[in-house]
N, C-alpha and C positions, 0 to 999 in steps of 0.2 A: 503435607497438610499446611494449608495457608494460614496466616496469622489470624484472619477473621473467620475461622471455621466455627461452625455451630457449637454451642456449649456441650452438647452430648459427645461430639467428636473430640473436643478438648479433654473432657473427662475420661473418655476411653483411652486416649493417648497417655494421659497421666497414669492411669492404672495398668495399662498393658504394653505400651511401646516406648516408654520414656528413654530406655537405654538401648533401643534397637537401632543400629547404625543404618538399617535399610529404610527407616522412616524418618523423614526430616520434618521438623516443625519450623517452617519458614518464618522469617521475620517480616516478610512482605505480604501484602494483601492480594487477593484475587489473582489475576493473570500474572502480576509481578512475582507472586509467590511461586507460581508454576515455573516461570522463567528462572527464578532463583534455584529451584530444585533441579531443573535441566542442567544448570552449571554445576551444582553441587555433586550430582551423580555422573558428570561428564557424558551426558546424553546428546550433546550437540551445542550449537551456538546459544549463548544465554544473554545476548544483547539484542533488544528489539531494534529494528531499523529506525523507529521513531526516536530512539535514544542516541543514535549515532549523529554527531554534529556535522560531519561531511558525508552525506548520503552517497553511497556508491563507492566510497573509498575504503570501506572496512575490510575489503578482500580484493584479491587480484581479479581483474576483469575476466580472465579466462574461466574463472570458477563461478561467475555469476550465471544463474539459471534464468530462463525466460520469466518465471514467476517472480524472482528477485528483481528483475528489470522492471516489471510492472509495479511492484510494491515501491521500489525506490522512486520511480517516476511519479506515482500518485502522491508520495510524501513530499516530493519537490513541489508539486502543484499546490498542495496544502500550504506549504511554507511560503510560496509565492503569494497566495491569496491572503495569508495572514501577515505579510510583510516581514517574514523572518529570514529572508534572504535578500541580498542587495538587488535593487531594481536597476539592472544594467543590460546594455545591449549584448554583452558577452553571454549572459544567462539565456536570453532569447535565441541568440545565435547557436548556442550549444543544444538547445531543444530542437531548433530547426535542423541542425546537423544530424540529429538522431531520427529524422523522418525522411521517408522517400519523397522526392519532389512530386511524384504523381500519386502519392498516398491519399486515401479517402477517409474522412471521418463522417460517420452517420450519427446524427444527433437523435436522442430518443423521440423527438417530435417527428422524425422522418426526413428532416432537412439534411442535405449532404453538402460537405465542404471539402476542399482540398486541405490536407493536414496543415500545410504552411499557412494557408489563409486562416485556419482556425486558431493557430498559434498567435496570429496577430490580434484575434479577438481576446485571447487569454492575456495578452500584454496589457489590455485595458482593465483587467480584473485585479491588478496588483494592489494589495493592501485593503481591499474592500471588506475583508473579514478580520482586519486587525482589531484587537481588543474584544472580539466576539467569540462565543463558543462555536468553533468550527473545526470539524475533523473529517478526514476521508479514511475509510478503511475498506479492505477487500475480504471477501469470504469465498469459500468453495472454488478456489483456483485450481484449474486443471490444465496442464501444458501437455500438448501432444506434438511430437516431432513428425511433420508430414513429408519432409524431404531432408536431404543432408544438411541444409542450412535454413530451413523454414520451420517456424513453430506456430502452432495455433494455440492460443491461450484463451480459455473461457473462465469468467469469474463474475461474482456479484460485487458491484461497487456501491458503497454506502457513503452518504454525506450527512453529517449532523450540522444543522443550522440552528443554533440556540436549542430549542426543545423539539424542533421538527427534524424527522429522519426521512430521507428519500433514498431510493435505491433503483439500480438498473442492472440488467444482465449485460455484460460486455464480452464481445468476441473480438479478439485482436490477432492479427497476423504479424509476426516479427521475423526479420531475416537476421541470422547470426553472421556478422561480418568477422574479420579476423580478430578484432578485440572489442567489439561492441555489438549491440543489437540495433537494427534499424526498424522503425515502425512503418509498416506497409499499409495497414488497413485497421480501422477501429469502427465497430458497430455497437451502439448502445440501444437497448430496448427497456422501457419502463418495467419495473416489477409491479405486480398488481396493486400492492398497497401504497404505491408512490403517486404523488400528485404530479401535475404537469408543470412543475416549476422549471426555472432556467437552470441549465447544467453547463458547466465548463469541463473540459477534458477530464 
């Protein structure tokens, strides 16, 4: 039970479950309370990727799934646009190294780019969201292994710009190399309720 639960639930807990070790009254609110409970009951990792200072380093690379790769990459892009990582050629080179040289990125508008060309566009977006309310998050991620080393990942990507929320459906093809994933293809399509605003990876 999260700390900001409804009064009726808090009252029920006090009357019926106060000493029940199978029910936790978390000290955290909302999703943080759920993550706290996951750790308390040893149900899995209880650290959000957003809370890891060095994204991608919280576990060995062999154990990273295709979905975790997508989440980590999206958080890196968020941090880049918020100027929370260093603006360096090393950062851009690392992103380019994770893409196939012939990979294609299809923008929700229908324009297509070479992935490396699009990363050059991303370079210019550094810090443009600094000091602003800006978040990227993913929903409904589904990874399907389509061959021994190829993964198809479909998910909804959302961006919050101040009070505006925009979303797109993303289909991505990743190749699992010995110790990392290589991005082969990215295709984004607007979700119905989203406007035709500018999108970066």
